N, C-alpha and C positions, 0 to 999 in steps of 0.2 A: 504494500500500500504506500502510495506517495505521501509525503509530508504536505501540510497546508502550503499552498503557494507553488508547489512543484507539480505543474500540470504536465500530463503526458501529451504527446502530439495529437492523438485522437481526441483528447479532452479539449484541447485548444480549438480544434476544428468545430466541435460541438458548441463551445462557448461563443465562438465567432458567429456561428449560424444563429444562435439565440439572440445575440446582441444586435445582429442585422435585422432580425424580426422586430425587435423592440424599436430600433431606429426608424423602421418603416411604418410603425403603428402609432397614429396620433394620440391614442389614449394613454400610451406609455410616457409621452413627453412630459406631462404634468403630474405623473404618478410618483409617489414616494418610493415605490419599488425600484424603478430605474435609477432614480437619484441615489438611493442608498446602495444599490449594487455597484455603480461606477465608483463610488467612494471606497467601498469595501475591496474591490479589485485593485485599485491603485494603492491602497494601504498594504495589501498582501503581496502584490507584484509591482514594485516601483517601475517607473517608465523605462529606465535603462535595462530592465530584465524582461520586459514584455516582448514576446515574439512579434514579428512584423505585422502579421494578419490580425493579431489580437489588438495591437496598438492602433491599427487602422480602424478596427471595428469600434474600439472605445472612443476614438476621436469622432467617428461618424455619429455615434450615439450622443456624445456630449454636445455636438453641434445642433442637435435637435431639441435639447432640453429647453423647457420654459419653466417659469416659476411653478413650484409644486402647489397644486390646488386640492389634492386629496392624498391621504396616506396610502390607500390601497383600494382597488375596485373589486377585489375578490374574484378575479378571473379564474376560470377552470384551469387554464394553462398560463403560468406566469413566466414569460421569457427571461426577464432579469434573474429570477430565482433559479431557473434552469441553467443559466450561464454560470452562476456561482457554484452550483452543484457540480457542473462539468469541470470546473477549475479546482474543485476540492477545497473551496474557501469556506470557512466557518463563519456564521453570522446570519442575521436575518435580512434578506432582501426586502421583505414586506414588513414595514414598521407598524402595521395595524395590529393592535393588541386585542385582547378579549373584550367582552362587553365592558364598556366604561361609561358610568353615569356621572352626573354632576349634581351635587347637593343643591336642593331648591328647584331643580328642573325635572319634570314639568311642574309649574306652580299650581295648577288646578287638577284635581282628581278626575278620573274618567275611565272609560273602557279602552285602555291602551296598554301597550308594553313598551316601555322606554328601553332602548338598546345601547346607543352610542351617542354621546353628546357631540362628538367631533364630526359625525357623518352628515352628508348634505341632503339626504332624501327622507321625507316623511311619507307614510302611506296611510290613506284613509279608506277603509273597506265599507263605508256607509253602514248598512244594517246587518252585514254578514259577519257574525261573530266567529264562525268556523274558519272563514278565509283569513280573518285577522290573526287567529291562533296559528294557522298553518304558515303564514308569511313570517310571523315572529320566530317560529322554530327554525325556518330555513333561511332566514335573512343573512345576507352577506354584509361586509363591513360598511357599505355605502348607505345603509338604512339606519336612521336615527331613532325613529319611533313608528309604531304601527298601532292603529286604533280604529274605533268605530265612530259613527256620527248619526244620530237618530233624527234630529230636527233642524229646521231651516232658520232657527233663531239662536236659542241657547247653545245648540250643538256647534254651529258655526262660530259663535263667540268663543267657545272653549278652544276650538282648533286654532283660532287666530292668537289667543292669549298664549297658548303653549308653544306654538311655532315661533312667535316673536320673542319668546323668552330664550330662544337658542339661535343666535345669529348665524350659526353654521348651516342651518337648514335653508336651502335655496330652491328646493323643488318639493312639490306636494302632489303625489299620485292619488287620484280619486278613482276608486274601482269598486267592484261588487255591484249588486243590484240596488238601484235607487228605490227608496221607500215611497209608495203612494197609497196612503190609506184613503178612506172615504172622503176625508177633508183635503187630501192632497198636500202632504208635507214636502215631498221632492227636495230633500236636503242637498243631494248631489247636484241637481240642476241649479239650485239656488247658489251653491258655492261657486260653480262655474260662472254664473251671471255676475257674482260679486267680483271675481277676478277680472272679468271682462269690462264691467261698467261701474263698479263701486256702489255707493249708496247715495240716496238723495238727501235733501235737507231734513227730512223727517226720520232718517235712519232706515228707510226701506231699501232693500237691495234692488237696484234697477234691473228690470226685465226678469226678475225671479218669478217662477210660476207657483211657488209654494203658497199656502194660504196665509201664513203670517211671517213673511220674510223681513221682520223688523229687528234691528240690532240695537238694543237698549243699554247694554252693559259694556260697550266698547266705543271709543271715540272715533270720529272720522279720520283723525290723523293716524291712528293705529291701523285702520282699514287701508289707508293709502300707503303706509309703510309696508304693510303686508303685500299689497298689489305690486309695489315697486321692487321688492326684494325676493319674493317667492313666486316661482313659476308653477302654475297649477296645470297638471297634466290630466287630460280627460281620458280615462279608461273605464268609464261607467258601463256596466254590463259585462266586463271581463272578470271572471272568477277563477281563472287558472293561475295557480301559484307560480309556476315556471315562467309564464308570460309576464307576470307583474315583476318578478325578480329580474328578468332579462331587461325589461324596460328601465328598472332602477339602475342597473349597471350601465346601460347605454346613456342615460341622461347625466349620470354622475361624471362622465367624461367631460361634460360642459361646465362643471362646477367652477364658478368664478371666484370662489373663496368666501370667507365669512363676510356677511353684510355689516353695514354700520349698525351697532346695537340700538334698539329702540329704547329710549331712556324715559319715556312718558308712561310706562306701564303702570296701571293702578294695582297696588298690592292690597289684597283683602286678607286681613289677619284671620288665623284659624283659632277658634275658641275650643279649648278642651272640654269635652262633655263631663257631666257629673250628675249625681243623684243626691238630693238633700237627705240628711239623716232623719229628719222628722217631717211628717206629712201635715199639711195645713188643711183643715176641713173647709169645704165650700159652704158659706152661710146660706146659699140658695137651696141646699139640700143634696140628695144623692139619687142615683138611678139603679134600677134593676133591669137587665137586658135579657130578652128571650129570643131564641131563634124558633119561630113557629113554623114547623114543617108542614102541618096540615094546610095552612093558608099560604105557605111560602112567603111569609112576611117577617119583618123584624118588628119586635114589640119592645118598647122602652117605657118603663114605669118610673115616674118621679115621685119621690117621697120628701116631705119636709123633714127636718132633722129630728122632729119629735116622733117620727115613725108613721106619719099620716100620709096615705096615698092621695095625691091631688091631681095628677095628670097622667094619661096614658097616650103615647104616640105610636102610631103604626105606619109602616111603609115598606116598599119593596127593596129599597136600597139604603145605604148608610146616610146618603145626602138627604133623602126624604124624611129621615128621622131626626138628624141633628139640626137641620135648619129650623124646624119649628121649635126645637128646644132653645135655640138662640133667640128666635123672635119673641118667645114668651118669657125670656129672662130667667130661664131655669138653670142657667150656668153663669156664675159670676167670676170664676177664677180660670185663667188660661191653662194652668196645669191640670185642672179638673177636665176641661174641654179636650185637652190632648189625650188624656186617658180614655175618655168616651169615644173619641175618634178612632183610637187604636182598637178598642173592643168592638165597636160597630163594624169596623172593617173585617175583624175576625169572624163576627157573627154572620156577616154577609157572605163571606167566603164559605162558611160552613153550610149555608143554605144551598149554595151552588154545587159544592163538592160532595155533600152527604156526610162529611166528617163531623164528629161530635163537637159541640161548642160548650165550653165551661168558662164562664167569665173569670178573668184573671185578676190577680191582686195588683194594687198600685205599685209603681216602681219602688217606692220607699219600703213597701212591705215584702217585696220579692215574690216571685211566682209560686214559691212553695206554699204560700198562705192562701191560695185560691179557695174560694168558698165552694162548698159542695152541697148546699141545701137545695131543695127543689120546691116549686109551688109556693104555698102559703108559708112554709117554714122559713122562707127568705125574709118575710116581712117582720121587722122588729116590733115587738110588743112594748108594753110599758116597762116590763122588767128588762134590765140589761140594755135599755135604749142607748145609753151613752156609749157603751162598749161597741154595740152594733154600728152605731153612727160612725165611729172611727174607721171600721173596716169598710163600710160601704163607701165612705168618702175616700178611703185608700184605693178602693176598686174603681172609683170614678175619675181619678186624676189623669185623664187621657184625652178626652174629646178636644182638649184645648188646642193642640197643634192643628187639627183639621179645622176647628172653628176659626182659629186665627187665620189660617190660610184662606178659608172661604171668605171671611170678612175682608181680607186684603184683596182678594180677587174682585169682589164686588165694588170695593172702594177705588182701587187702582187697577182697572182691567188691562190697560196698555202695557205696563211693565211686566205683567204676568203672562203676556202672550207667549204661547208655546212653552210654558213652564214645565216642571217635572211631571212625568206621567203619574197617573193615579196608582195607589196601592193595588197590586195585581192579585185578584183572587186566585185560588188554586184552580177552580173550575168556574166558568162563566156560562150562564144560560144564553140561548140564541138571542132572545130579545135584548138582554142586558149588553151583550157583546156588540150587536149590530147598531144599537142606539149610541154606543160610546166607543166605536171601533178605533177612533183616533187616540183614545186614552190607553190603549193596550197594544203598542207596537211590538213586533217580534213574536216569539213563540207563545201561544196561549193554548189552553184546553177548553173546548166548548162542548157543552152537553145539550143534546136535543133529540127529538123524535125524527126518524127517517120518514120523509114524506114522499120521496121518489128516488129511484136509482136508474142510471143510464150506463151500464157496464161498457158499452161500445165507445162511449165518450169519456170514460173514466170520471164520471160525475155522479154525485148524489146530492140530495137537498135535505136540510134540517129545519125543523120548526121548533118553537119554544115548547118545552115540556108542560108548562103550566097551561098554555093555550090548548094543547092537546087534551089535558085532563079536564078542562072546562067544557070542551065541545066534542071530544072523542072522534074527530075527523081530521084528515090531513089537509083539508082545503080551507079551514076556517082561520088559519094563522094570518096575521097582518104582515109579518116579516118572514122571509124564507132565505136561509143562508146557503148559497151554492158552494159545494165542497168538491175540489178535485182530489181524487183518490185512486191510486193505481193498484191497490190490493183487492182482496176479496170483498165483495159487496155485501153489506148487511141487508136484512129484509126490511120491507116497508113496515112502519109502525114500531120499529125496534128503538129502544132507548140506547144511544151510543154516546161516547166521548171521543171527539176528534182533536188531536193535537197538531197544530200547524200555525200558519200566519196568513194574514190577508195580503193579497197582491193584486195589482191591476193587470188583467189579461184581456187583450182585445178591447180596452176601454171600459171594462167592467170589473167590479170588485169581486174576487174569487178567493175563497179560503182554501189554501193549498195544504193538504193534510200530510203529515209524516206518519201518523198512525190513526187508525179508527178501531175502537174496541167497544164491545157491548158493556153497558153500565147497568148496575143493579140499583133500583130504588131503595132508599134507606129511610128510617124513621128516627126521631130524636126527641127526648124530653127536654123541656126548658130547664135551664140552670140559673143560679142566682148571680147577682153582681157581687164580686168580692169586696166592694166598698161597704157591703153590709156585714156587720160582725155579730 
């Protein structure tokens, strides 16, 4: 074996061939691999000891060098590295190290995988979580971050914030399927429109086709800096990992180097969450929540702190129940309202899924103290009223967050446009899903009665279970959900659960199912509110 720097004649020929390849490839000229290789060769084999052909190849390659714009492109065949191997020179031709993050970047949380701070390419897979994971696993050194984007307002704002926080990012690939729910979010098209035309004086993305393309949490100067420094690459509809990675390698060759940092970024402090050691009762009283399966309704009873029942509220959804509670002044503390919001969401989910519902304890009490009484035994009598009052109020400390959010939405609708999606139930009814389809992007499970099947077209239709139970025919439903399914077809009038997501196909909203399985009706007894002790 030859010593480092003592190249055999055949090795020199191979090294010369590889260096000539590098000199003829434009992507190598600005790559750290070629820059590092030439320095390593000259250190190991000084100019006076270099064979003529090698010296000539080194000179030709040096003549092509331009300022290094990227450390490494992750090429499958690296000519500079092959030249070093042929010459038996130790060292790294490729300076790109392993995954390297930067503290404080990205500044905002989200559905992404941060890979390398120094890399020039970001990838947004829109609503395709599987594609995001696949690209992150196979990403080569030119990719800085891979993530999803669900909405045409808050989603785009987060992308801009996180990209501007890293001046090394100069390209953003937008790929995967664009999302178009019944209301038409189209975040991908909206992002392309922003890159093309920016925003108007009202913060609306010019030419965006999404329903609410307003950017409320980012300045026009930040938008313009993003447009000037980041090139957005349109690959919407492409879901092939190899094609996207190849595109990333190709555009990275054009990397102009880090942009001028954006200095006007608004920093929002993060507050650490905590739970108070002691619960404060709500002077307005407490609630007992039931999931009434026979009526398929939520039932919420309000008691004065003396244990007297004064109001009963009934509705098909959490919103139908907590809004009257607010209007009637039955909640006076925000922590109480937050608790009720959490519990009503759980009760609503249990109605749709068939899972048992037991009202939970307030956060200060811990979930282990959930109440287990049923029916009238939940109602506090004169004896022990004070003790029961504390648990009931402990169980009630939750509607607040939802109440506060609803109140904010009603008072300031514009800033809330396109806000966070609603709490997602485990299983949704057909009617509930179709009336609120824009609140449930991505994968959901919908339960309904099969009203028709078309095996030749891979289609079936679902109607709401409650409407079926009321009229016992498949033609009386007001809403019918079209479902695309390539598996075995269930029978008409069968209760099924379909897992999938809504997509626009041929201009119509279609639920594309990944699984369809038969469901079993369930029954449940009402349980008490753990705010009652």
